[in-house]
C-alpha positions as CSV (number, residue, x, y, z in Angstrom):
1,X,-79.7,-130.1,-44.3
2,X,-76.6,-129.6,-46.4
3,X,-75.5,-132.6,-48.6
4,X,-72.1,-134.1,-47.6
5,X,-69.2,-132.4,-49.3
6,X,-67.5,-134.7,-51.9
7,X,-63.7,-134.5,-52.3
8,X,-63.0,-137.2,-54.9
9,X,-62.2,-135.8,-58.3
10,X,-62.3,-132.2,-57.1
11,X,-59.6,-129.6,-57.8
12,X,-58.4,-128.0,-54.6
13,X,-56.0,-125.1,-54.1
14,X,-54.0,-125.3,-50.9
15,X,-51.9,-122.3,-49.8
16,X,-49.1,-122.7,-47.3
17,X,-48.6,-126.2,-48.7
18,X,-44.9,-126.4,-48.3
19,X,-45.0,-127.6,-44.6
20,X,-47.0,-128.2,-41.5
21,X,-50.8,-127.9,-41.6
22,X,-50.9,-127.0,-45.3
23,X,-48.8,-130.0,-46.4
24,X,-50.8,-132.3,-44.2
25,X,-54.1,-131.1,-45.6
26,X,-52.8,-131.5,-49.1
27,X,-51.8,-135.1,-48.4
28,X,-55.2,-135.9,-46.8
29,X,-57.1,-134.4,-49.7
30,X,-55.0,-136.3,-52.2
31,X,-55.7,-139.5,-50.3
32,X,-59.4,-138.8,-50.7
33,X,-59.0,-138.5,-54.5
34,X,-58.7,-134.7,-54.9
35,X,-56.4,-133.1,-57.5
36,X,-54.2,-130.5,-55.8
37,X,-52.8,-127.1,-56.8
38,X,-50.0,-126.4,-54.3
39,X,-49.1,-122.8,-53.3
40,X,-46.3,-121.5,-51.1
41,X,-43.0,-119.6,-51.4
42,X,-40.7,-122.6,-51.1
43,X,-40.8,-124.1,-54.6
44,X,-38.5,-127.0,-53.8
45,X,-40.7,-128.2,-51.0
46,X,-43.8,-127.9,-53.2
47,X,-42.1,-130.0,-55.9
48,X,-41.2,-132.6,-53.4
49,X,-44.7,-132.8,-52.1
50,X,-46.2,-133.0,-55.6
51,X,-43.8,-135.9,-56.4
52,X,-44.8,-137.6,-53.2
53,X,-48.5,-137.3,-54.1
54,X,-47.9,-138.5,-57.6
55,X,-46.0,-141.5,-56.2
56,X,-49.0,-142.4,-54.2
57,X,-51.2,-142.3,-57.3
58,X,-52.5,-138.7,-56.9
59,X,-52.0,-135.6,-58.9
60,X,-50.7,-132.1,-57.9
61,X,-49.5,-129.0,-59.7
62,X,-47.0,-126.5,-58.2
63,X,-47.5,-122.8,-58.1
64,X,-44.8,-121.0,-56.1
65,X,-45.5,-117.5,-54.8
66,X,-46.1,-115.2,-51.9
67,X,-49.7,-114.9,-50.8
68,X,-49.0,-111.4,-49.6
69,X,-48.2,-110.3,-53.2
70,X,-51.6,-109.6,-54.9
71,X,-50.2,-109.6,-58.4
72,X,-48.6,-113.0,-57.8
73,X,-51.8,-114.4,-56.4
74,X,-53.8,-113.3,-59.4
75,X,-51.3,-114.8,-61.8
76,X,-51.1,-118.0,-59.9
77,X,-54.9,-118.3,-59.8
78,X,-55.0,-117.9,-63.6
79,X,-52.3,-120.6,-63.9
80,X,-54.3,-123.0,-61.8
81,X,-57.4,-122.4,-63.9
82,X,-55.4,-122.8,-67.1
83,X,-53.9,-126.1,-65.9
84,X,-57.0,-127.6,-64.3
85,X,-59.9,-125.9,-66.0
86,X,-61.8,-125.4,-62.7
87,X,-61.5,-125.0,-59.0
88,X,-63.8,-126.8,-56.5
89,X,-62.2,-126.0,-53.2
90,X,-59.7,-123.5,-51.6
91,X,-57.7,-124.1,-48.4
92,X,-56.2,-120.8,-47.1
93,X,-53.5,-122.3,-44.8
94,X,-50.7,-119.9,-45.4
95,X,-49.7,-118.0,-42.3
96,X,-47.1,-117.6,-39.6
97,X,-46.9,-116.6,-35.9
98,X,-44.7,-114.2,-34.0
99,X,-44.2,-114.9,-30.3
100,X,-43.3,-111.8,-28.3
101,X,-44.7,-108.9,-26.3
102,X,-46.3,-106.0,-28.0
103,X,-43.7,-103.6,-26.6
104,X,-41.0,-105.6,-28.4
105,X,-42.8,-106.2,-31.7
106,X,-41.0,-104.7,-34.7
107,X,-43.5,-102.7,-36.8
108,X,-42.4,-104.4,-40.0
109,X,-43.1,-107.9,-38.5
110,X,-46.6,-106.7,-37.5
111,X,-47.3,-105.5,-41.0
112,X,-46.1,-108.8,-42.4
113,X,-48.4,-110.7,-40.1
114,X,-51.4,-108.7,-41.4
115,X,-50.2,-109.1,-45.1
116,X,-49.8,-112.9,-44.9
117,X,-52.5,-114.0,-42.4
118,X,-55.3,-111.6,-43.4
119,X,-54.6,-110.0,-46.8
120,X,-53.2,-113.3,-48.2
121,X,-56.4,-115.1,-47.2
122,X,-58.5,-112.3,-48.8
123,X,-56.4,-112.2,-52.0
124,X,-56.8,-115.9,-52.8
125,X,-60.5,-115.9,-51.8
126,X,-61.2,-113.0,-54.2
127,X,-59.0,-114.4,-56.9
128,X,-60.9,-117.7,-57.0
129,X,-64.5,-116.6,-56.1
130,X,-65.6,-116.5,-59.7
131,X,-64.3,-120.0,-60.4
132,X,-65.9,-121.3,-57.1
133,X,-69.2,-119.7,-58.0
134,X,-69.2,-121.6,-61.3
135,X,-69.0,-124.9,-59.4
136,X,-72.1,-125.7,-57.2
137,X,-71.1,-127.4,-54.1
138,X,-67.7,-125.7,-53.9
139,X,-66.1,-124.7,-50.6
140,X,-63.4,-122.7,-48.7
141,X,-61.5,-123.7,-45.6
142,X,-59.8,-120.9,-43.8
143,X,-57.2,-121.9,-41.2
144,X,-57.6,-119.5,-38.3
145,X,-56.3,-120.3,-34.8
146,X,-57.4,-120.9,-31.3
147,X,-55.8,-117.5,-30.7
148,X,-58.5,-116.1,-33.1
149,X,-61.1,-117.1,-30.5
150,X,-59.0,-116.8,-27.3
151,X,-56.5,-113.9,-27.7
152,X,-53.2,-115.0,-26.3
153,X,-50.6,-112.9,-24.4
154,X,-47.2,-113.1,-26.1
155,X,-49.1,-113.4,-29.5
156,X,-51.2,-110.2,-29.5
157,X,-50.8,-109.2,-33.1
158,X,-51.0,-112.8,-34.3
159,X,-54.2,-113.2,-32.3
160,X,-55.6,-110.1,-33.9
161,X,-54.9,-111.4,-37.4
162,X,-56.5,-114.7,-36.7
163,X,-59.5,-113.1,-35.1
164,X,-59.9,-111.2,-38.4
165,X,-59.7,-114.5,-40.3
166,X,-62.4,-115.9,-38.0
167,X,-64.7,-112.9,-38.5
168,X,-64.0,-112.8,-42.3
169,X,-64.9,-116.5,-42.6
170,X,-68.2,-116.1,-40.8
171,X,-69.3,-113.1,-42.8
172,X,-68.1,-114.6,-46.1
173,X,-70.0,-117.7,-45.3
174,X,-73.2,-115.8,-45.1
175,X,-72.5,-114.0,-48.4
176,X,-71.6,-117.0,-50.5
177,X,-74.0,-119.6,-49.1
178,X,-76.7,-118.5,-51.6
179,X,-74.1,-119.1,-54.4
180,X,-73.6,-122.7,-53.3
181,X,-70.2,-122.1,-51.6
182,X,-69.6,-123.4,-48.1
183,X,-67.1,-121.8,-45.7
184,X,-65.4,-123.5,-42.8
185,X,-63.1,-121.7,-40.3
186,X,-60.8,-124.1,-38.4
187,X,-59.1,-123.2,-35.1
188,X,-56.1,-125.3,-34.3
189,X,-54.9,-125.3,-30.7
190,X,-51.5,-126.9,-30.5
191,X,-50.3,-128.7,-33.7
192,X,-46.8,-130.0,-34.2
193,X,-45.2,-127.8,-36.9
194,X,-41.9,-126.2,-37.5
195,X,-43.3,-122.9,-36.1
196,X,-42.9,-124.3,-32.6
197,X,-39.1,-123.9,-32.2
198,X,-37.2,-124.5,-29.0
199,X,-37.3,-120.7,-28.4
200,X,-41.0,-120.6,-28.7
201,X,-41.5,-123.6,-26.5
202,X,-39.4,-121.9,-23.8
203,X,-42.2,-119.2,-23.7
204,X,-45.0,-121.8,-23.3
205,X,-46.4,-123.1,-20.1
206,X,-44.8,-126.3,-18.6
207,X,-46.4,-129.5,-20.0
208,X,-47.4,-127.9,-23.3
209,X,-45.4,-130.5,-25.2
210,X,-47.8,-133.3,-24.2
211,X,-50.9,-131.4,-25.5
212,X,-49.8,-131.2,-29.2
213,X,-51.5,-133.2,-31.9
214,X,-49.9,-134.1,-35.2
215,X,-50.5,-132.1,-38.3
216,X,-51.9,-135.3,-39.8
217,X,-54.5,-135.7,-37.0
218,X,-55.5,-132.1,-37.5
219,X,-56.0,-132.6,-41.2
220,X,-58.2,-135.6,-40.6
221,X,-60.4,-133.7,-38.1
222,X,-60.6,-130.7,-40.5
223,X,-61.8,-132.8,-43.4
224,X,-64.3,-134.6,-41.2
225,X,-65.7,-131.2,-40.1
226,X,-65.9,-130.1,-43.7
227,X,-67.6,-133.2,-44.9
228,X,-70.3,-132.7,-42.3
229,X,-70.9,-129.1,-43.4
230,X,-69.6,-127.4,-40.2
231,X,-68.9,-123.7,-40.3
232,X,-66.5,-123.3,-37.4
233,X,-64.5,-125.9,-35.4
234,X,-61.9,-126.0,-32.7
235,X,-59.4,-128.8,-33.1
236,X,-59.0,-130.7,-30.8
237,X,-62.7,-130.3,-30.0
238,X,-62.1,-130.8,-26.3
239,X,-60.8,-127.2,-26.1
240,X,-64.3,-125.8,-26.8
241,X,-64.7,-125.6,-23.0
242,X,-62.1,-122.8,-22.9
243,X,-64.2,-120.7,-25.3
244,X,-67.2,-121.2,-23.1
245,X,-65.3,-120.4,-19.9
246,X,-64.2,-117.1,-21.4
247,X,-67.7,-116.2,-22.4
248,X,-69.4,-117.3,-19.2
249,X,-66.7,-116.5,-16.5
250,X,-64.3,-113.9,-17.9
251,X,-62.8,-113.0,-14.5
252,X,-62.0,-116.7,-13.8
253,X,-60.6,-117.0,-17.3
254,X,-58.3,-114.1,-16.8
255,X,-56.9,-115.7,-13.6
256,X,-56.2,-118.9,-15.6
257,X,-54.3,-116.9,-18.2
258,X,-52.3,-115.1,-15.6
259,X,-51.4,-118.4,-13.9
260,X,-50.5,-120.4,-17.0
261,X,-49.2,-117.9,-19.6
262,X,-48.0,-114.8,-17.9
263,X,-45.8,-116.5,-15.3
264,X,-43.5,-118.0,-17.9
265,X,-42.7,-114.8,-19.7
266,X,-39.4,-113.5,-18.3
267,X,-39.5,-110.2,-20.1
268,X,-43.0,-109.2,-19.1
269,X,-42.0,-106.4,-16.7
270,X,-38.7,-105.6,-18.2
């Protein structure tokens, strides 16, 4: 059995740290004694978060940049290693969602989804793998989505990118386990972040508002799964039954999707 993963006094890179899930995970890691390297495009938000962490007795450095720019990622990784001397953990949290039907999806937006959600995760992983290999007991957390396990109408391309992150995480986990690196894929269902605008909520089934969890609760459950050495987790865990339903009764599952998701899309047949 794998030893519990220790977070105190570890150096952890968190992408997408300027808001939402990434910021919540950075705060939760800092609370456990980790030193953070914060990555995102919005530098002012990163500096504010770093100041907040320092004010609570923690430590965080700021590394602004776009995860979709491979040259920027490589320079940022070098800067992290120059600043901290090592990296023990990586959280690939940077990503975004586009709600809309495939027929209405601009090609440029589709390409950007792939560049950020998939290639950004790959870029940071490859940039830090040598450093992670040098630290036995290191780890990677890739933030996928429930949509990566259960493809969602109105989020088809986003679902595809997150399915890629899920598959990448599983395959990577096999490759790096002999090197002492653990990989966890997390699949948030409904988490309160700025991505869920009023426009997005108008395309969600009625009653969805009451099923959201906070980003802070998501972060706590993620780190609990990491500490136990899990490789894949749905958060909240109660939604695991949906994954089982799709596998065991696909026709019934399709009827549920039609009833809950398709009915609320006014432009479906336009």
